[in-house]
Residue, then its C-alpha position, 0 to 999 in steps of 0.5 A: m333092262l327096260r327103261m322109259t323116262p318119267i318124262a316120257l312117259a307122263m307125256g305118254m299118259l298125259a296125252l290120253p286124258q286130252w284126247a278123251l276131254a275132246q268129247s262132249a262134256t255133259n254126254e261124258n259124265a253121264e256115261i261114265e255113271r253108267t259104265l264104271p265098273t261096280v262092286n256086286v255083292s252076289a249073296s246075302a250079307d247074313q252068312p258068314s261065307d258072304l263077302p261084306a259089302p264096302y262101307a261108305g267111302g269103298q276103302v274099306a269093308k263092313g266087316a271082316r272074317l274072324g277066322a272059323l266064325g266066317n265074315r262078321n260085321v265090325m259093329d258085332t265083333p269084338f275085336n279091332i278089325t279092318s277090311y281093306t278093299a280092291e278098291l283101296i288097293e286099285n287106287q293107291q297102286a299097291r304092289s305089296i302088303a305093307d303098301v296097304m299097311a301105311n293106312e294101319a297106325s298100329v302096323r309098321f314094316t320092319t324090313t328094310s324097303g325093297h327086301a324080298y321078305e315082308n315082316f311087320r309090327v302089328r301093336g309092338f309085336d312082330v308078324n311075319s310073312s308066314e302069318i299072312a293066312i288066305n281065308g284064315m288058313f296059314g302056310l298058303a299065301p305066297s312068299g316074298h311080295v304078295p301079289l296083290e292083283a289077286m285079291e279083294r280084301v286085305e284085312v287086319l285083325k289085331g291081338p292073339s286069333a289063336l282061337f278063331s284061325g288056330m295057331p299061326p305058324g310063325g307065333g305072332v301074336g300082335g296081330v293076323i293079315n288075311l286074304v281074301p281072293k277076288r271072285a268072278g261078278d255077275d258082270p263080265l270083266t277084262r281090265v288091263s293095266v299099264g304102269y311105270q315105277s320111278a328108276g325104271q319098272l315097267m308093269t303091266s297086268v290082266d284081271a278077267g272075270r266070267r260067270f256061266g250057267e243057267r243060273k251064273e253058278f260057275g265063276a272064274r277070275i283070272n289074274g296076271a301080273f308081269s314087271d321088270g326093269d331098275t329099282e330105286l335102289d341103285g344097280q338093282s333090276k328086278k322081275r315079277q311074274f304072277l299067275s292066279g286062277a280062282f275058281d268058284y261054284r254057288g249053288e243053293a245049298l253048296k258053295a265052293t272055291l278053287d284057288v291056284h297060284y304060281g308066282k315067281e320074283s327075282f332080283s340082281g345087280g344088289t339087295p338092301a341091307m339090314y343095318w347092326f349098329q354097335s352097341t356103344t356107338p350112338i345111332p348114325k344118320a341114315l344114310d340115302p335108301r338108294t345106297n347099294l351097299f351089296p351089289g352083287a347080290s341076286g336071288t329067287l323067290e317062287s311059290k304055287a299052291v293049290i286050296a279047295r274049300a265048300e261050305y254046304e248048307i244042311n238047312r236054313n240053321v246048320s251048315l258045314f264046311a272044309g277046306l285043304g290046300a297045298m303050297s310049296f316054295e323055294q328060294t335061293g340068293f341072298i334072300n335074308g343074307t346081307h347085313a351090315r354088322n358093328i356099323a361105327a359113328n363114321g359108317n364102317f361096318t362088317a359086311a356079313t353075307n350069306g347065300t342061302r338055298s332053302y324051301t317049305d312045303s306046307v299043307s293046311a286043312e280045316a274042317g267044321v260045322r256051323s249051327r243056330f239055334t235059340t234057348g228061350n230067349v238067347g240065340h246062339e251060333l255054335v261053331v266046332h272047327l279043326s284045323n292041320l298045319e303039316q310044314e316041312s322046311g330046309s336050308a343050306t347056306t355059305s358065308t363069307s365076311t368083309t370090311s366096307n363103309i355105308y356112306n362109301p360102300v365097297t363096290t367089289l364085294v365077293m359074294p359067295d355061292s349058294p349052296a347047291y342042295a337044302p337038307k331038311t331041317s324042320e318037321t312042323t304039325l300045328s293042330s287044334l279044335a275049338l268049340v265057340d257060341t256067340l250068344a245073342f241077348m235082348e234082340d242082338r244088344v248083347l253078344l257074348t263069344l264064349g271058346l276054348r281051343y284045344l292046342n298041339v304043337k309037333t316040332t322036330n329040328y334035324n341037323a342040316a349036316t347029319g341029318a339027325v334029330i336035334i334035341p330038343s324036339y317039341d310036343k306040347s298042348a293046351v287049352t286056350p280060353a277066350l272071351g268077347i263081348v260086345l254091348k249095344p246100350w243105344g242101338q245099332g250105331v254104338s258098340l261097346y266091346g272087350n275080349y280076353v284071349q289066351g293062345l298057345s304059339k310055336g316058339a320062335t326060330v332062331t334065323d340069325t344065319s351067324a347064330t351059334n344056334k342058327n335054325f334052333v326052335f324054341a318051345p311054344y309059348e303061351t300068350e294073353q291079350m285083354e282089350t277094352g273100346v267102343k265103335w261108333n258108326a255114324g252111318n257113313f264115317t265110324n271110329t274105333v278106340s281100343l285099349f289093350e294089353i299083351t304080354k309074350p315072351t321074347t328071346l335074348a342074344n347073349g355074347s357077341s353081336t358077330n357070333p350070338t347065342y339065343t335063349d327065350d328067356g325074355e318077356k315083353r308087354v305092351r299096353g296101347l291105346e288106338w284110335n281108327t278112322f274110315g268113311t266119308l265126312t261130306r260127299n266128295l271127301r273120305v278119310l282113312g287112318g288112325i293114332a297109336h299110343s303105346r308104353g312097351v316094357q320088358t318085364k324080363t331081360a338077362n340077369n335082370q338087368y333091363n327090367g322095366n326098360v321101355a321095350i325095343g321097336t315100341p314108340r309111343w306115337q304112330g300117325n296114319l291118316g290120309a284124305e282123298w277130295d273129288v274135285p267138284a269143277l272137274s268130274g272124275l278128278t280125285l286128289s289124295g293125301r296121306v301122313v304117316s308118322t312115328s316117334s322116337q324109339y329105342l333100338d336096344a335093351a339098354n335104351q342107350q340108342k335111339a332111333s329119331g322120329w320120323s314123318i313123311l308125306d304121300v300125294g296121288a291123283r287120279y282121274r276117271t274118263l272114257m276113250s271110246g266109250r270104255p272106262l279109263v282110269l289114270r292114276v299117279n302116286v308119289n310116297n315120301l314126297f319130300d325124299k326123307r331119310y330116316w332110320s324107319g324102325s327096329f327089326s329085332d327084339s334082341y339086337a340094335m337093327a334098324t330098317l331104313g325108310a325107302p326113297r321118294t317112289v313114283t308110280a303111275s298106271a292107266t287101266m281100261d276096262f274092255 
């Protein structure tokens, strides 16, 4: 294992700026302004394929991808969207999507910190790792922790997105997280970073970009990352390897891209637990998140993918686009099979350990045509979009059970061996055809989006032991409408918007390894969202206020918590009010964050027993508000801080078990300078500064399951351009 004390690392990092400050301050400041890297936008922002420019402050972009419609300006979009930039990712030293989502008031991470998977709750509804898209296409993003080193943008579209992106394979309706890979800029780039994370993780990454050709029409961007060492979980060690290539061609009529990525993440010496409480027991106090309940656990996740895309402009008003990608994912070990069940008030629990081996192979494709034309005084942007996602999955599990205590865990737990083979357990095809027209009236002061999407879900499940088809299998279709409107009665600075969206989603899969109907996939279901709001762009500072309602079927767990049987007879409705803000308040002060108020209700429960109760895992208040301040007295120094807060929430349908509210403080600093004439950035971030112990949220809509908040984590890095 690689080890380095924080003191040694800090002394080494502090020596760098002291050396650099020995140069002439006057010449240095002028040189920094000339040589620090800038963001290059290579094409007009009028085209749907072009990347929207960063907004004032650089933390978010002026627009984001609205599925098949391509990139749209925030003020022209009848939805609540936010696009986080690579600059924010670098400055906050985000190593996972969860780190980026810490800026979103309506999003909460729903797996215990350090877990191999990234799952979220958006607007009160689960969005799992399969809902993560790349350039609007599902099934192709790396599984586990997405390597953000290769990403230019992390975008959040809140609410059902079936009209614009097709069906998410995990069935989520709270929103979609979309990734945009980096591309080579006009200026050559060679950037190297080294870093350290508290407990003993050493990290390094390389980012290189070049353009070639007479008009720089060919581009290549290579990203690589490696980390190894101990983690915040006592006794655990992690290793991560990642390599990606992003290649593109930008001609006068044709734009084409090719993305390839490979990632492998492995751990040994333990893994975080999922915490299930006895239904008659008050929630015990949160334990130290460094406590290792399963010290014998290990696991590996490996994914590789290739994605090709092209857009051809027939003329100024008509263009064709298409994409095709494939991804292969394999995992083995204790990835999602370490549960502390039936936790008593004194911390005693039943340890359910499940060694798994599984795979998912995905092939995703899309094609379409965009056209612009006018009828009288009305402008049209008409899009026809086809999408298809085919996935084959297989899994096998071996299990053991014993007893332990969350505060004083047994250190000699016997962990079962993972199966040697993963048989096929399911095949799924999600296909769709959409017609969307955005009509512009009154010199673009009124934008009306009308759309229909035909959706088809085919699901076949197989008996893992015999290979026989499990009944029922599904082949269901639906036509779902969508309506969106943007009004600009006072010019471009204010947008009033509203939307109504219906969606069809693949039914939920029973992932509980102890369930009597494990791996069962429920019938497809329909969802709907209604939303209205206002967006105000003051030039350097933007605010969005949204009022929404989402209704979705949910699963119910029947029987004992040891071996439950799941059904899909439940329903949950969430109504909420959100405020989001970003931009610059003054020349030296940037803000980012928001507040969300929600009311989640269980509208359908088993035998109508809990109808009207507060929905599990829907706190009344959530808030994330951060700020960055450039210190005037010392050019190049920036201080940052962020408060993340969540009110109390129920973990059970009966509303008898409540997790207390919590608040944490994150702080950071960075210093931009020059070393030997080369740009150098030193960064340090401390999350959960006061090392608060807390239950961060709920993992399940069916049982009292909690996630544990992360401990204080210190991350430091140095980045230099060559």
